[in-house]
N, C-alpha and C positions, 0 to 999 in steps of 0.2 A: 333794587339790586344791592346786595351787600358790598361793603368796601372790599372785603377779602376776595370776592368774586371779580370785582373790577380790577384789582391788582393782578390777579391770576390771568385774566383775559389780556390785560396790557402786557404782561410778561410774555404770553404766548404770541401776541401780535408782534412784539419786538423780535422774538426768536425767528418768526416767519420772515420778517423784513430782512434780518441779517442773512438768512439762508438764501433768499432771493437776490440780495445784493452780491453775495459771494458767487452765486451761479452766473449772474449777469457779467461779473468781472471775468470769470473763467471763460465765458463765451467770447468776450472781447479779446482775450489773450489768444484763444484758439483761432479766431478769425485773422488776427495779426500774424500768427505763425503761417497760416496758409498764404497770406499776402507776401510774406518774405520768401517762401518757397516758390511761389509763382514768379516773383521778380527775378529770382536766381535762375529759374528754368528758362525764362525769356532771354536772359543774358547768356545762357548755355554755360553756366559756371559749374561744370562737373569735374574740373581738375584744378590743381594748384596753378597751372599756367593760365587758366581762364578765370581765376578768382576775381571777385569784385569787392569794392569797398562798401560797407554797410554802416548805418548809424548804430553805434553800440552804446552811446551815452545820451542822456538828455541834452537837447540843444540849449534849453534854458531851465534852470532849476525852478523858477517861479511859475513856469507854464504848466497848467493842469490840463488834463484831457487825455485823449487817446494817443497822443504823441509820446506819452510817458510809458505806454504799454510796449512799444516796439523793442526797447532794450531788454525788457523782461522776456518777451517772446523769443528774442534771439538767444538769450542765455538758456532758455528751455531747449531750443533746437540744438544748441551746442552740447548741453548735458546729455541729450538723447543720442548724440553722435550722428545726427542727420546733417548738420552743418559743421564744417571743419574750418578752423582758423589757421591761416598760414603764418609764417614768421614775420611777414611784412604787414600784418594787420588786415589782410583781405580774407574773404570767406568763399567757400565753395561747397556744393552739395555732394554727399556720398550717395552715388546712384543705387548701390545695393541696399543700403539702409532705407533710402527713400522708397524703393520698390517694396520692401518688407512692410513699411508703415502704410502704404497705399492699399495693401491687400486687406 
């Protein structure tokens, strides 16, 4: 096999690896979003009066793993207006927006 063909195959293998890694990361964030929503539904946090406290930052900067996905997932839910942050730093779900997303 020629060197150029080997380089080309290595390049395509690298591209496939990166795509799979990004897809797996996206699935992790998606799963964490569903866990946050489930946690808030169990607490019946559907209004500012029943809002709950959630982890919005990393607990430890040097800790790696799925615990670092939670703040990113929470930011995604906030930007999609599914989760609303109160002035006191607590969070609750928007029932109407959640119903739209579940459809």
